[in-house]
N, C-alpha and C positions, 0 to 999 in steps of 0.2 A: 609652159604652164598650161594646165588643163582648165578649161572653162565649161561649166555645165549650165544649161538652161534650168529653170525651175521645174519644168516637166521632166527633164532628164534626171534631176536630183530626186524627184518623187519616185520615178521608176527605179532608180538605184536603191533607195531606202526600202521600197517594197520588195525588191529582189533579195536584199540582205536579210530582211525579217522572215523570209520564207526559205532561206538557205539552210541546208543540212550539211555540216562540215565534219570531216573525219580528220583528226589530228593524231599522227602516229609519232610517239615519243614526246615527252614534255620535259626536256632539259631546260636550261635558262632561256634559250630563244623560243622554244615551244610554249613556255609559260607566258612570255610576253605576247606571243601571237594569240594564245587563248584569251588572255585578259583583254586585248584590244578587240577581238571578235565579240566577246561577251558584252563589253561596254558599248559596242556599236549596235547591239540588238539583233544578233543573228537568230534564226529560227531554232536550231539545235546544234550542239557540239558534242561529238563523241570522241573520247580520248582513249587511245589504245597504247599501253606501255607495259611491257612485261618486266621491267626493271623494279628493283626494290629501292626504297628511299634509303640513301646513305647520309652520313654526317656531312659530306660535301654539299649535298643538296640543300641543307639548311640555310646556307648563305646565298644560294642562287635561285631558289624557288620560294615565293612568298606564301604559298598555300600549304607548306609542310611544317610540322612542328617536331620538337625533339621526340615526343612519344610516337611519332610516325616512322621512325627509323626501323627498317626491316620489313615494313608493310609495303604492299604493292602500290606503285605510283598512281595507277588508274583509279584504284579504290579510294585512296587518300584525296585525290584531286576532286572527287565527286562532291564532297561536303561543302567547303567554303565557296566554290565557284557557283 
């Protein structure tokens, strides 16, 4: 188990808030990673994915809708996140 002092915790939070993260591909696991990073308050998140949204993605990714099928994943993910 990892134990952090209050000072270490403040340092960690400060570093997270100034972090710039590049996430390549957002399938089911990438979507969860993006969500957790955003909820933890990172500085910025850039998503790069050249894939198009498919019907299979509708059940695995919470930020795509039926009307997004055929659109680029990176563009679609920009909105709700």
